[in-house]
N, C-alpha and C positions, 0 to 999 in steps of 0.2 A: 684375446687367445684363444688359442684353439682349443680343442677338449684334447688332453693324456689321459689315458689309462694302465695302469701298471697292474689292470692285471690281480687286484687286492695283493702284492706285494707284503713282507712286512718291511716295516720302515722304524724307523729310532727317532723318536719325541726327547730333545735337550731341551735346557730351561735357562735361562741365561745362571740359574741359581745350582748351577749341577746336577740339577734332578733329571732324573733320564726314564724311557718308559720303552720299553715295545707294542707300536701298535698299529693296526690293518687298515695303511687311506690312500684310499686306490686308485687319486689323482693327484698329481703333482708335474712342473713342468720340471726338466733337465734334472731332474735325477734327486729334488731336495725345494723346497719349500721354504722360503722365512717368509713367516709376516709379525706382527706390533702385532697385543691388543694387551688393548691395559699396564702402560709401559714395560713391557716386559716385553723380549725378543724372544722369538722361540720357534725352534728349524728340526724341522723333518730333513732326514737322510732319509735313504734305504737304506735297512742294516745287514749287507751285503760282510764285510767284516766282521766274524767278532767267534768268538772261538770257542767250543764247549772242552772241559779241562775237565779232567779222573782225577781226586785225590785214592790212589790204594796208601792202607797205611799196614807194614809192618807187625805194629801193638795189635796184640792178640785181642778180638772183640770186636773189634771197630769194624764195619760195615761201608766200600766205599762212596764218596759222595761226587758226583758230576753236577758242575755248575757248565751252565746255557748263555749260552749271548757274553764270551767274556771278550771287553774290549784292548783293542793290541792298550801296546805301552802301557801294560800292569807287569809289573812281577809275580812272579808263581809266590812269592813269600807278602806282598801288600794282599795276593788276592784271596790265600789260605783266612791269613789275620781277619781282609773284612767279612769273610764267609768261618768265622768263628770253629778255622780249623789248627786246631792248635802244632802251629811249628816255631820252634825258638829260635830265639835273633841275638843273642846274647851281644853283639855288640850294637846291635840298636838297625841291621840291617847292608852293612856301609862298609860290605866285608874286607873285616878284618876277624873274623871269628870261624870255626867251622858246626854253627848250630840250625843254621838254615838248614844242612848239605842233603840233600834230596836223590831220585834218582828217575832221570829219565827214559822213562817207557818206551813212547813213542811221541812223537812229533820231535825231538831235537829239532828240524830245519825251519820250526818254526819263530825260533827263542833266536836272541842273539847270543855274536860266537865269546864263545872262552874267552877270557883272557889268562894271560903270565899270572898277573896280581889271584887271581881267584882257582889258575890251575893248582898255584902254587900254594894256596886253604887246603884245595883236596885234597890236593896230598898228605892233610895233617889230618883231615879226616878219617871218624870210627869206619872202616869197613868201606874206602873209597873204592869203585869200580869204572871200567870206564864208559860209563851213561852218569859218570855224578854228576852233580853241577850245585851251584849254591841257591834259593832262591829266594834273595836279595841281590843277585845279579842273570837270573832268569829271566830276563824279558821280551814279552810277548813283543814280532816283529809283527809292522800290518800287515794282515790277511787274515787269511782263515781255515779253516780244517777243525782239527781234534788231536788235544792233548793226554799223554797220559802220562803221572807221575808215582813213586812210591817214597811214601816215606818213613825213616827209619823209627825203633820208637825212641818217643821222645822221654818218656818214664829216666832215662837213660841220662837226662844232661838236668843239671840244677839250676834256679835262678834262672832269671829271668835280662 
């Protein structure tokens, strides 16, 4: 095997149990290295397709939250909940209510296209706008970039 150098590029370590960690790994073959150690499979792949997502809040007193290295395939609702950001979801995130309604300020092209069903629910949301989406239906597409969203004041919703 020859020597390969990727100039200390950022890589993503993914363990078989789902654990993920960004690391600097200077040498790899074909942008991917797979090896087995103690009966666990480790996959190291170049971490190029990651997003930065900024959550802004209409609710007074809340500071913006910026999340980096967000993987494609995650919905904005899942991302918010995984990071202790309050975003109501009375239906459980199955596109049957409007409580996870949010505004996409930047990066709309990085999200799955809006469906007719989602549009119907957005029409029933509090203060819908042209950039309105439901967090449960806003799935990050393959790619990378910056997405910025604003969450309406969550104190207007009761229950979960």
